[in-house]
C-alpha positions in Angstrom: 37.2 -25.8 42.1 39.4 -25.4 39.3 42.8 -26.6 40.1 46.0 -26.9 37.7 46.9 -30.5 37.7 50.5 -29.4 37.5 50.5 -28.5 41.2 49.4 -32.1 42.3 52.0 -33.9 44.5 53.8 -36.4 42.2 52.3 -39.8 41.9 49.2 -38.6 44.1 46.2 -40.6 43.8 42.7 -38.8 43.7 39.8 -40.6 45.2 36.1 -39.6 43.6 32.8 -41.3 43.0 32.6 -40.1 39.5 35.5 -38.9 37.0 34.7 -37.4 33.8 37.2 -36.9 31.2 37.1 -34.2 29.1 35.4 -30.7 29.5 33.6 -30.0 26.3 29.8 -29.9 25.7 29.1 -33.3 26.9 31.6 -33.3 29.7 30.4 -29.9 31.1 26.8 -30.8 30.6 27.2 -34.1 32.7 29.2 -32.2 35.2 26.4 -29.5 35.4 23.8 -32.0 35.9 25.6 -33.7 38.7 26.4 -30.4 40.8 25.2 -29.6 43.9 24.2 -33.6 44.7 26.0 -35.6 47.1 28.0 -37.4 44.3 31.8 -36.3 44.3 33.0 -35.6 40.8 36.6 -34.9 39.5 36.6 -33.6 36.0 39.8 -33.7 34.0 40.6 -31.5 31.1 43.6 -31.7 28.9 43.9 -28.1 28.4 43.5 -24.9 30.5 41.1 -21.9 30.5 43.1 -20.4 27.5 44.1 -21.7 24.2 47.7 -23.2 24.4 49.6 -24.8 21.3 51.8 -27.1 23.3 48.5 -28.7 24.5 46.9 -28.5 21.1 49.8 -30.3 19.5 48.2 -33.5 21.5 45.4 -33.5 18.9 47.8 -34.0 15.7 46.9 -37.1 13.8 47.1 -38.6 10.1 44.2 -38.3 7.7 44.3 -40.7 4.7 41.9 -41.0 1.6 40.4 -37.6 1.8 41.0 -34.0 1.6 40.0 -33.6 5.1 41.3 -30.4 7.2 44.5 -31.5 9.4 42.8 -33.3 12.7 44.5 -30.6 14.7 42.5 -27.9 13.1 39.1 -29.7 14.0 39.5 -30.4 17.5 40.0 -28.1 20.4 41.9 -29.3 23.6 40.8 -26.6 25.9 38.4 -25.9 28.5 34.9 -25.7 26.6 36.3 -27.9 23.9 35.1 -27.4 20.3 32.7 -24.6 21.6 35.8 -22.4 21.3 35.9 -23.0 17.5 32.2 -21.9 17.1 31.8 -18.6 15.1 28.3 -17.8 14.1 27.3 -14.0 14.9 23.9 -13.8 16.4 24.0 -10.2 17.1 24.3 -8.4 20.6 28.1 -9.3 20.5 27.1 -13.0 20.8 28.9 -15.7 19.1 27.1 -19.3 18.9 26.0 -22.2 16.9 23.2 -23.6 15.3 21.0 -26.2 16.8 18.6 -28.8 15.7 17.5 -32.3 16.9 17.8 -35.6 14.9 14.7 -36.3 13.2 12.4 -39.4 13.8 13.6 -41.1 10.8 17.3 -40.8 11.9 16.5 -43.1 14.8 14.7 -45.8 12.7 16.1 -49.0 11.2 16.0 -48.4 7.5 16.2 -51.3 5.2 18.0 -49.2 2.6 20.6 -48.1 5.0 23.1 -50.7 6.5 23.8 -50.5 10.1 20.9 -48.1 11.0 18.8 -47.9 13.9 19.1 -46.6 17.4 18.4 -48.8 20.3 15.3 -46.3 21.2 13.1 -43.9 19.0 13.1 -40.1 19.1 10.0 -40.0 21.5 12.3 -41.4 24.1 15.0 -38.6 23.8 12.4 -35.8 23.3 12.2 -35.2 27.3 15.9 -34.8 27.2 16.0 -32.8 24.1 13.8 -30.4 26.1 16.1 -30.0 29.1 18.9 -29.7 26.9 17.3 -26.6 25.2 17.4 -25.0 28.7 21.3 -26.3 29.1 22.2 -24.4 25.7 19.8 -21.3 26.2 17.8 -22.0 23.2 13.9 -21.1 22.6 10.9 -23.7 23.2 11.3 -27.2 22.0 9.8 -26.2 18.7 11.5 -26.9 15.2 8.4 -27.0 13.0 8.0 -23.7 10.7 4.6 -23.0 12.2 5.8 -22.4 15.5 8.0 -19.6 13.9 6.2 -18.3 10.7 3.6 -15.6 10.4 1.8 -13.8 7.5 4.9 -11.5 7.0 7.3 -14.6 7.1 5.5 -17.4 5.4 6.9 -20.7 4.3 7.7 -21.4 0.6 4.7 -22.9 -1.0 6.0 -26.5 -1.4 3.7 -29.7 -1.7 4.0 -32.2 1.1 7.2 -33.5 -0.5 9.0 -30.8 0.9 8.9 -29.2 4.4 10.4 -26.4 6.0 11.6 -26.8 9.4 13.9 -24.5 11.7 17.2 -24.2 13.2 17.9 -22.6 16.5 21.0 -20.8 17.5 22.7 -20.6 21.1 25.7 -18.8 22.4 29.0 -20.6 23.0 29.6 -19.0 26.2 27.3 -21.3 27.8 30.2 -23.8 27.6 33.3 -21.7 27.4 32.5 -19.4 30.4 29.2 -19.9 32.1 29.8 -23.7 32.9 33.1 -22.9 34.4 31.2 -20.6 37.0 28.7 -23.3 37.7 30.9 -26.1 38.5 33.5 -23.8 40.1 30.7 -23.0 42.8 29.7 -26.7 43.4 31.3 -28.2 46.3 31.2 -31.7 45.1 32.9 -30.7 41.7 36.7 -30.5 41.3 38.0 -29.7 37.8 41.7 -30.2 37.2 43.0 -28.4 34.1 46.2 -29.4 32.0 45.2 -33.1 32.9 45.7 -35.6 30.1 44.3 -39.2 30.5 47.2 -41.6 29.5 45.5 -45.2 30.2 42.6 -46.8 31.7 43.5 -49.3 33.9 41.1 -52.4 34.7 41.2 -55.5 36.9 42.5 -58.7 35.3 39.5 -59.6 33.5 39.0 -56.3 32.0 35.5 -55.9 33.6 36.0 -53.0 35.9 38.1 -49.7 35.8 40.4 -49.6 38.7 42.2 -46.4 37.8 43.1 -43.6 35.6 46.8 -42.8 34.7 47.1 -39.1 34.1 50.0 -36.9 33.2 50.7 -33.2 32.5 53.0 -31.9 29.8 55.1 -30.7 32.6 56.3 -34.2 33.5 53.8 -34.3 36.4 52.1 -37.8 36.7 49.2 -38.9 38.8 46.2 -41.1 39.1 42.5 -41.1 39.8 40.1 -43.8 41.3 36.7 -43.6 40.7 33.6 -45.8 40.9 32.4 -44.7 37.5 34.3 -43.3 34.8 32.9 -41.5 31.8 34.7 -40.6 28.6 33.5 -37.4 27.0 36.6 -36.4 25.0 34.9 -36.4 21.4 34.3 -38.8 18.5 38.2 -39.0 17.7 39.8 -39.2 20.9 37.4 -41.4 22.9 38.0 -44.3 20.2 41.8 -43.5 20.7 41.8 -43.8 24.4 40.0 -47.1 24.3 42.5 -48.6 22.0 45.4 -47.2 23.8 44.4 -48.8 27.0 45.4 -52.4 25.9 47.6 -53.8 28.8 44.7 -56.5 29.6 42.9 -56.4 26.3 45.6 -56.0 23.8 43.1 -54.8 21.3 41.9 -52.3 23.6 38.9 -51.8 26.0 35.6 -52.4 24.5 37.2 -53.4 21.4 36.6 -57.5 21.7 34.4 -57.1 18.4 36.8 -54.9 16.6 34.2 -52.1 16.5 36.1 -49.4 18.2 36.9 -46.5 15.9 34.9 -48.1 13.3 31.8 -46.4 11.7 33.3 -42.7 11.6 30.7 -40.4 10.1 30.7 -36.4 9.3 28.4 -34.2 7.6 29.5 -33.0 4.3 28.6 -29.5 2.8 27.4 -29.4 -0.8 26.7 -26.5 -3.3 23.5 -27.6 -4.7 23.4 -24.7 -7.4 21.5 -21.6 -8.1 17.7 -21.1 -7.4 16.6 -18.3 -10.0 13.2 -17.3 -8.8 10.3 -16.8 -11.2 9.2 -13.4 -9.3 11.9 -11.1 -7.7 9.2 -10.4 -4.9 10.3 -13.7 -3.3 13.1 -11.8 -1.5 10.1 -9.9 0.6 8.6 -13.2 1.4 11.5 -15.5 2.4 12.7 -14.0 5.7 11.9 -17.2 7.4 15.0 -18.8 5.8 17.1 -16.1 7.0 19.2 -16.2 10.3 17.2 -13.6 12.4 15.5 -13.1 16.1 12.1 -14.3 16.7 10.7 -13.4 20.1 14.5 -13.0 20.7 15.5 -16.5 19.7 17.8 -16.7 16.7 16.2 -19.0 14.2 16.7 -19.9 10.6 14.6 -22.0 8.3 15.6 -25.0 6.1 14.2 -27.2 3.3 14.0 -30.9 4.0 12.4 -33.8 2.0 9.5 -35.3 3.8 10.0 -38.6 5.6 7.4 -40.0 3.2 9.7 -39.3 0.4 12.9 -40.6 1.9 11.1 -44.0 2.6 9.7 -44.1 -0.9 12.9 -43.2 -2.7 15.1 -45.0 0.0 17.1 -41.7 0.7 19.6 -40.1 3.2 18.6 -37.3 5.2 19.7 -33.9 4.0 18.8 -30.3 4.4 19.0 -27.3 2.2 19.7 -23.7 3.2 19.0 -20.6 1.2 21.5 -17.7 0.9 20.7 -14.7 -1.6 23.3 -14.2 -4.3 24.2 -10.4 -5.1 23.8 -9.2 -8.5 26.9 -9.4 -10.4 27.9 -5.8 -10.4 27.8 -5.7 -6.7 30.6 -8.5 -6.7 32.6 -6.6 -9.1 32.1 -3.2 -7.3 33.3 -4.9 -4.0 36.3 -6.7 -5.7 37.4 -3.2 -6.9 36.8 -1.7 -3.3 39.1 -4.5 -2.0 41.7 -3.3 -4.3 41.3 0.2 -3.5 41.5 -0.3 0.2 44.3 -2.7 0.2 46.5 0.4 -1.5 45.7 2.8 1.4 47.7 2.2 4.9 46.0 5.1 6.8 43.1 3.7 8.6 41.2 7.1 8.7 41.6 7.6 5.1 40.5 4.0 4.5 37.4 4.6 6.7 36.3 8.0 5.1 36.3 6.4 1.7 34.6 3.3 2.7 31.7 5.7 4.0 31.3 7.4 0.8 31.6 4.1 -1.5 28.8 2.7 0.7 26.6 5.4 0.0 27.1 4.9 -3.9 27.1 1.3 -4.7 23.8 -0.3 -4.3 23.8 -3.1 -1.9 27.3 -3.0 -1.2 26.6 -3.2 2.4 25.7 -6.6 2.3 29.0 -7.5 0.5 31.4 -5.6 2.5 31.8 -8.3 5.4 33.3 -10.4 2.5 35.2 -7.9 0.9 38.4 -8.8 2.8 37.9 -12.6 2.5 38.3 -15.3 0.2 34.6 -15.7 -0.4 34.5 -13.0 -3.2 37.1 -14.6 -5.1 35.5 -18.3 -5.3 33.5 -19.1 -8.5 30.8 -19.4 -7.9 29.9 -16.9 -5.3 29.7 -19.1 -2.3 28.3 -17.8 1.0 29.2 -18.8 4.7 27.1 -20.9 6.6 27.5 -18.3 9.5 25.9 -15.5 7.2 22.6 -13.6 8.3 20.7 -10.6 8.4 20.0 -10.3 4.7 16.0 -10.1 5.1 16.6 -6.9 7.0 18.2 -5.1 3.9 15.8 -2.8 2.0 15.4 -3.2 -1.5 16.2 -6.8 -1.5 14.8 -7.3 -4.8 17.0 -5.1 -6.5 20.0 -6.3 -4.7 19.9 -9.9 -5.0 19.7 -12.1 -8.3 18.7 -15.4 -6.6 19.5 -17.9 -3.9 22.4 -20.0 -3.5 21.5 -23.6 -2.3 23.9 -25.3 0.5 23.1 -28.5 1.7 23.8 -30.6 4.6 24.2 -34.6 4.1 24.0 -37.7 5.9 26.7 -40.5 5.4 26.1 -44.1 5.5 27.7 -45.7 8.4 30.5 -47.5 7.0 33.0 -49.9 9.0 35.9 -49.2 6.8 35.6 -45.3 7.9 37.6 -45.8 11.0 40.2 -44.7 13.6 43.5 -46.7 14.5 46.6 -45.9 15.9 50.0 -45.2 14.3 53.6 -45.7 15.4 54.2 -41.8 16.0 53.5 -40.6 19.6 52.7 -37.4 21.0 54.7 -35.4 24.0 53.1 -37.9 26.6 54.4 -40.9 24.7 50.9 -42.0 23.5 50.3 -43.2 20.0 48.6 -40.7 17.6 45.5 -41.5 15.5 45.0 -42.3 11.7 41.9 -41.3 10.1 40.6 -43.5 7.2 37.6 -41.6 5.8 36.0 -41.2 2.5 32.7 -40.8 1.0 31.3 -43.7 -1.2 29.1 -44.2 -4.3 26.0 -44.7 -2.1 26.6 -41.4 -0.3 27.0 -39.4 -3.8 24.1 -40.8 -5.4 21.8 -40.1 -2.5 22.7 -36.4 -2.6 22.3 -36.4 -6.3 19.0 -37.8 -6.2 18.0 -35.9 -3.3 18.7 -32.8 -5.6 17.0 -34.0 -8.4 13.9 -34.3 -6.3 14.3 -30.9 -4.9 14.7 -29.2 -8.3 11.5 -31.0 -9.5 9.5 -29.8 -6.4 10.8 -26.2 -6.9 9.5 -26.0 -10.5 6.3 -27.7 -9.6 5.5 -25.0 -6.8 6.4 -22.3 -9.3 9.0 -20.9 -7.2 11.5 -20.8 -9.9 14.4 -22.7 -11.5 17.0 -24.7 -9.7 20.0 -24.7 -11.7 21.7 -27.7 -10.4 25.7 -27.3 -10.5 27.8 -30.6 -10.6 31.4 -31.5 -10.6 31.2 -33.5 -13.6 28.6 -36.2 -12.8 29.6 -35.7 -8.9 27.8 -33.4 -6.4 29.8 -30.1 -5.8 31.5 -30.4 -2.4 32.3 -27.4 -0.5 33.8 -29.5 2.2 33.5 -33.3 2.5 33.4 -33.1 6.4 32.3 -30.3 9.0 34.1 -31.7 11.8 31.1 -33.5 13.3 32.9 -36.8 14.3 30.5 -39.4 14.8 29.9 -43.2 15.4 33.4 -44.7 16.4 31.9 -46.4 19.7 28.3 -46.8 18.3 25.4 -47.6 20.6 23.8 -50.9 20.3 22.3 -53.4 22.8 23.9 -56.2 21.1 27.7 -56.2 21.8 28.4 -57.5 18.4 27.2 -54.8 16.8 27.7 -51.9 19.2 30.5 -50.7 21.7 28.1 -49.3 24.0 24.6 -50.1 25.1 21.3 -47.9 25.2 22.7 -46.3 28.7 26.3 -45.5 27.0 27.9 -48.2 29.2 30.6 -50.0 27.4 29.7 -53.5 26.9 31.4 -55.9 29.3 33.0 -53.2 31.6 30.8 -52.4 34.6 31.8 -48.9 35.3 32.9 -47.2 32.2 30.5 -44.8 30.2 30.9 -42.5 27.1 29.2 -39.4 26.6 29.8 -38.2 23.0 28.6 -38.1 19.4 31.0 -41.1 19.3 27.9 -43.3 20.2 25.6 -42.2 17.2 24.7 -45.2 15.3 23.6 -42.8 12.4 24.2 -39.3 12.3 21.3 -37.6 9.8 22.1 -34.0 8.8 21.7 -32.4 12.1 24.7 -30.6 14.0 25.2 -33.3 16.8 25.7 -30.7 19.8 22.0 -30.7 20.7 21.8 -34.6 20.7 25.0 -34.9 22.4 23.7 -32.6 25.2 20.5 -34.5 25.5 22.3 -37.8 25.8 24.7 -36.3 28.6 21.7 -35.2 30.7 20.1 -38.5 30.1 23.5 -40.3 31.3 23.4 -38.0 34.5 20.1 -39.4 35.4 21.1 -42.8 34.9 24.1 -42.4 37.1 22.0 -40.8 39.7 19.7 -43.8 39.7 22.6 -46.6 39.8 24.5 -44.5 42.6 21.3 -43.9 44.8 
């Protein structure tokens, strides 16, 4: 059942076997895996079912050394977590997000990448990825292009140096709504909303968690005692909670080697430039790279350098997405339409004019979604990662001039990119966080080298010309970070090199675990959610075993 924590008697102590902190994709997956078992579970969520600005203010913090968005804008303190921020339209009134597993190379210890290497390889995680596909309501665990391409949607004819692989897309309602119903009906699960973890208390040696101190913004305070505690509050907040819990260990829990909060990573979004095709017929043969449904599964192709190239050239992982560029006169028409419509206040008149102009201006149906936004005003024309459906438009070779190439890039794990605490405090009296985070020369040079190789391979395949666009000598960053917070409690079996072991247990603490992308040693280019869900399923299995 779901309970508003503000209704709990003052200073009440709740007793349970497992306490999960955070009702985002990680915490909800873990809770669902334990639903219906004999294990009693308490789930604590800072927010409620609806967005509340007062609760959201608890996510405020300071960001330095970068041009990042505010920390408040990239985290969501609400049931469902950041799934509430997902916004890709998948058709049939479904809104969701892209999914893809990490690649095999992402798990490897790479001699050219400092601090790389997971405690296990990808094959170990594959069974949990398959189960994560079901949780996230995706298709089969198949991300090779061969599973989705056919004679009408072929792969681009690259050599083995460039490969086509797929993204899949799933609905956000899995976490924002459906999980709520599942756990609400489970007799062994009790969810407390508006419940904020203030401190993790331990015994005098800090080897066992003894109690969680919890507070509501209303002023209500209570405690939770549990045999096992799992932090599932995201890459920034997990580190913050460990650092805040410093009564026994002054540096914070799990921080005996000064690793908590370090190695913060994110993915950058890069504009690689324009692909000018050698033949306009390419638009008839590139539907594989559009966001569309195949056997009712939303998928989208992407380009990657092969693992052989990455090893040979000592490169980080990067993926490339293709978005068609409307011809210039179409953009001018869309801007004219935007000006015209802004001067007309009658909705019906606006609708009639829109209907007629759409019939006159070739290809305007593709541009209209951006006509009211800022994308039209950008130079050069930059599409949104959420765009899709262009392959269904007739006459594509007359409507489009080329492709804009957007890239998602891996970042080198760096101990100086980190989360620390500030003197400023939130409404509950907890110190806020400061994010020290920037991209380094090695990150930048890796992106440039990958782009150079892709440019050569496009020319070699006879596809066209990739006109690389740089900001001086630097890659053209659209955004340095996509809010994929990773690495702040990294996984390593050696406590000198990681905060948690391979089972996501905090080193030195018998009953404290972490379910979050904060445990990623490296992040590849993949959106982290599928791996987060897979690791949560794996952790649930581990808990069932140790509690049997």
